[in-house]
SENULUM-552626 format. One record per residue (C-alpha): x, y, z. Coordinates in steps of 0.5 Angstrom, whole numbers, padded with zeros to 4 digits, always signed. Each point is the difference from the previous one (the first is absolute). Example, Ala and Ser with C-alpha at 12.3 -4.5 7.8 and 13.67 -1.06 7.14 Angstrom:
BEGIN
+0025-0009+0016;+0002+0007-0002;
REM end
This chain:
BEGIN
-0024-0046+0071;+0000-0006-0003;+0007-0004+0000;+0000+0000-0007;+0000+0007-0002;+0007+0000-0004;+0002+0007-0003;+0003+0000-0007;-0002-0007-0003;-0008+0001-0002;+0002+0003-0007;+0006+0000-0005;+0002+0007-0001;+0004-0001-0007;-0006-0004-0003;-0004+0006+0003;+0004+0005-0004;+0000-0004-0006;-0008+0000+0000;+0001+0008+0001;+0004+0001-0006;-0005-0004-0004;-0006+0004+0003;+0003+0006-0002;+0001-0002-0007;-0007-0002+0000;-0002+0007+0003;+0003+0004-0005;-0002-0004-0006;-0007+0000+0003;+0000+0008+0000;-0004+0003-0006;+0004+0002-0006;-0003+0007+0000;+0002+0001+0008;+0007-0003-0001;+0001+0005-0006;-0003+0006+0003;+0003+0000+0007;+0007+0001+0002;+0004-0006+0001;+0004+0002+0006;-0006+0001+0004;-0003-0007-0002;+0007-0002+0002;-0001+0004+0007;-0006-0003+0001;+0002-0007-0001;+0006+0000+0003;-0003+0003+0006;-0006-0006+0000;+0005-0005-0001;+0006+0002+0005;+0001-0004+0007;+0000+0004+0006;+0005-0005+0004;-0002+0000+0008;+0005+0003+0005;+0000-0003+0007;+0001+0005+0006;+0003-0005+0006;+0001+0006+0004;-0007+0001+0001;-0002-0007+0002;-0006-0001+0005;-0003-0006+0004;-0007+0000-0002;-0002-0007+0003;+0002-0005+0005;-0004-0006+0003;+0000-0007+0002;+0000-0006-0005;+0001-0007+0000;+0006-0004-0004;-0002-0007-0003;+0006-0005+0002;+0001-0007+0001;+0003-0003+0007;+0001-0007+0001;-0004-0002-0006;-0006+0004+0002;-0002+0007-0003;-0001+0006+0005;-0001+0007+0000;+0005+0004+0003;-0001+0007+0003;+0003+0006-0003;+0000+0007-0002;-0001+0004-0006;+0003+0007-0002;-0002+0004-0006;+0004+0005-0003;-0002+0006-0005;+0005+0003-0004;-0002+0006-0004;+0002+0000-0008;-0002+0004-0006;-0001-0002-0007;-0003-0005-0003;-0002-0006+0005;-0002-0005-0005;+0008-0001-0002;+0001-0003+0007;-0004-0006-0004;+0005+0000-0006;+0006-0005-0001;+0006+0004-0003;+0005-0004-0005;+0005-0001+0006;-0004-0003+0006;+0001-0004+0007;-0003-0006+0001;-0001+0002+0007;-0005+0006-0001;-0002+0004+0006;-0007+0000+0003;-0005+0006+0000;-0007+0003-0002;-0001+0006-0004;-0005+0004+0004;-0001+0007-0003;+0006+0004+0000;+0003-0005+0006;+0004-0006+0000;-0002-0005+0005;+0005-0005+0003;-0002-0005+0005;+0004-0004+0005;-0002-0006+0005;+0004-0002+0006;-0001-0005+0005;+0005+0004+0005;+0001+0008+0002;+0006+0001-0003;+0000+0007-0003;+0007+0000-0003;-0002-0006-0004;-0006+0004-0003;+0004+0006-0002;+0005-0004-0003;-0006-0004-0004;-0003+0007-0002;+0007+0003-0002;+0002-0007-0004;-0007+0001-0004;+0001+0007-0001;+0006-0001-0004;-0003-0006-0004;-0005+0005-0002;+0005+0005-0002;+0004-0005-0004;-0006-0002-0004;-0002+0007-0001;+0007+0001-0003;-0001-0005-0005;-0007+0002-0002;+0003+0007-0001;+0005-0002-0004;-0004-0004-0005;-0005+0006+0000;+0006+0005-0001;+0001-0004-0007;-0007+0000-0002;+0000+0008+0002;+0006+0002-0004;-0003-0003-0007;-0007+0002+0001;-0001+0007-0003;+0005-0002-0006;-0004-0006-0001;-0007+0003+0000;+0002+0006-0004;+0003-0005-0005;-0007-0004+0000;-0003+0007-0001;+0004+0002-0006;-0001-0006-0003;-0007+0000+0000;+0000+0007-0002;+0004-0001-0006;-0004-0006-0002;-0007+0004+0001;+0004+0006-0005;+0001-0005-0005;-0007-0003+0000;-0003+0007+0000;+0005+0001-0006;-0003-0006-0004;-0007+0001+0002;+0001+0008-0002;+0003-0003-0007;-0007-0004-0001;-0004+0006-0001;-0006-0003+0004;-0004+0002+0006;+0001-0004+0006;-0005-0001+0005;+0002+0002+0007;+0000-0005+0006;-0004+0001+0006;+0003+0000+0007;+0007-0002+0002;+0004-0006+0002;+0000-0002+0007;+0007+0000+0004;+0002-0005+0004;+0002+0001+0008;+0006-0003+0003;-0001-0006+0005;+0004+0004+0006;-0002+0007+0003;+0004+0006-0002;+0002+0006+0002;-0005+0005+0004;+0002+0006-0005;-0004-0001-0006;+0002+0003-0007;-0006+0000-0004;-0001-0002-0007;+0001+0006-0005;-0006+0002-0003;-0001+0000-0008;-0003+0005-0004;-0007-0002-0003;+0001+0001-0007;+0003-0006-0003;+0008+0000-0002;+0002+0003-0007;+0007-0002-0002;+0004+0006-0002;+0004+0000-0007;+0007-0002+0002;+0007-0001-0004;+0002-0007-0001;+0006-0002+0004;+0004-0002-0006;-0002+0006-0004;+0003+0004+0006;+0006-0003+0000;+0001+0001-0008;-0001+0007+0001;+0005+0001+0006;+0005-0004-0005;-0001+0005-0005;+0001+0006+0004;+0006-0004+0003;+0003-0001-0007;+0000+0008-0001;+0006+0000+0004;+0004-0003-0006;-0003+0005-0004;+0003+0005+0004;+0007-0003+0001;+0001+0000-0007;-0002+0007-0002;+0001+0004+0006;+0001+0006-0003;-0007+0000-0003;-0003+0000+0007;+0005+0004+0004;-0005+0007-0001;-0006-0003+0000;-0005+0001+0006;-0006-0004+0003;-0005+0001-0005;+0005-0002-0006;+0002-0006+0004;-0007-0002+0001;-0001+0001-0007;+0005-0005-0002;-0003-0005+0004;-0007+0001-0003;+0003-0001-0007;+0003-0007+0002;-0006-0002+0004;-0005+0002-0005;+0004-0004-0005;+0000-0006+0003;-0007+0000+0004;-0005+0004-0004;-0006-0004-0003;+0001-0006+0006;-0006-0003+0003;-0002+0005+0004;-0001+0005-0006;+0003+0005+0004;+0007+0004-0001;+0005+0004+0004;-0002+0007+0001;+0002+0005+0004;-0004+0005+0005;+0003+0006+0003;+0007+0001+0000;+0004-0007+0001;-0005-0005+0000;+0000-0006-0004;-0006-0004+0000;-0005-0006-0002;-0007+0001+0000;-0006-0005+0000;-0007+0002+0001;+0002+0007+0002;+0005-0003+0006;+0007+0000+0000;+0003-0007+0000;+0007+0002-0001;+0004+0007+0002;+0007+0002-0001;+0003+0006+0004;+0006+0003-0003;+0004+0004+0005;+0007+0003+0000;+0004-0002+0007;+0000+0005+0005;+0000-0004+0006;-0004-0004+0005;-0005+0005+0002;-0001+0001-0008;-0001-0007+0000;-0005-0001+0005;-0004+0006-0003;+0000-0004-0007;-0003-0006+0004;-0005+0004+0003;-0002+0003-0007;-0001-0007-0003;-0004-0002+0006;-0004+0006-0001;-0002-0003-0007;-0003-0007+0003;-0007-0002+0001;+0000-0007-0002;+0003-0007+0002;+0006-0003-0002;+0003+0005-0004;+0007+0001-0003;+0005+0005-0001;+0007+0002-0001;+0004+0006+0002;+0005+0002-0005;+0006+0004+0004;+0005+0004-0005;+0007+0001+0004;+0004+0006-0003;+0006+0003+0003;+0000-0005+0007;+0004-0006+0002;-0005-0005-0003;+0003-0006+0005;-0002+0004+0006;-0007+0002-0003;-0001-0008-0001;+0003-0001+0007;-0006+0004+0003;-0006-0002-0003;-0002-0006+0004;+0000+0004+0007;-0003+0006-0004;-0006-0005-0002;-0001-0004+0006;+0000+0007+0004;-0006+0002-0004;-0007-0001+0004;-0003-0003-0005;+0005-0006-0001;-0003-0006+0001;+0004-0006-0002;+0004-0004-0005;+0006+0004-0001;+0005-0003-0005;+0005+0002-0005;+0000-0003-0006;+0006+0003-0003;+0005+0006+0002;-0005+0005-0003;-0006-0004+0001;-0004+0000+0007;-0007-0003+0001;-0004+0001+0006;-0008+0001+0002;-0003+0006+0003;-0007+0000+0003;-0005+0005-0002;-0002+0006+0004;-0007-0001-0001;+0000-0007+0002;+0006-0004+0003;-0003-0007-0003;+0002+0003-0007;+0007-0002-0002;+0004+0004-0006;+0005-0004-0003;+0006+0005-0002;+0006+0000-0003;+0005+0005+0001;+0005+0001-0006;+0006+0004+0000;+0004+0003-0006;+0007+0004+0000;-0001+0005-0005;+0006+0003-0003;+0001+0008+0001;
REM end
């Protein structure tokens, strides 16, 4: 074992982490556009997180063994002359799990007195040389070196923990930005009405500079057909629709007797009148309509891009059933809906206070819950058929006079 085999000095961990972040960005931007649009972002994210996750080594000092010993010589100088002193060497093996390459990385916190050792497969070999036969001294040297190694590993683990804590959100954010750009690109190209020649092959991805975990999450496969964008309602128009629905509260408050005897279908018709009066003839070329008993919807190219479901408040179970009903309508990405809940003969404040937990307890609740006002709740649901498909939902509550 060379005396210059210092551990934790060869590579800079923080610099490597910065390089990995850049590598992830290049890899995501290098994916074929149809691939990004066709597969679940969560699955790509799982693959990339697994690929770029460090596996911190863990040593087992209680299992240390001596694996070699023998005679050697130590160069020395005595009375101006160079001589070789007789000595003995002792090599100890400490088993470890994890990525052995990390023994060569220097953390942001480090010591000037780096320990010596060699990574040999799944063992760490430590060599000690002495001119005496002092077993206690050898044991002290071994314990001291193990302590130094453990200390350096704790510094490595601290830096890696920060990287890991941001890794998934960072990758998912990059994937969502890429998807958003591709969807906008597709929208522009579709508006040109000019056929596009399909590219052959896919872009290469980049491999990380260090060894990864043995458990491998494969890159998800995309369908062979090129991605075709689905019609979607513009976010600005969606917010305008929600605002129009919210304004009906003022109408109801000013004319309570006009609404006191109305049922679901009559109330829905009033909302349709308001919506059609404002939005008929928009760029979509579509209008508000209804299908079945309580649906308010916009159709584009035969597909629903907005659904409003009107229901009277009948408790948490009924609200879950209404959400299930909405999910049953959906078969496309990035759709937008609104649930119009009419409260009558109930304590309205108590109903409002229950909404957050009821929605969060639904199995399709995904993320992004927030409350935009006292009676306006916004959340994101996942599709029954495809968990990567997100449904933006607003739940509006109306206190209807009895």
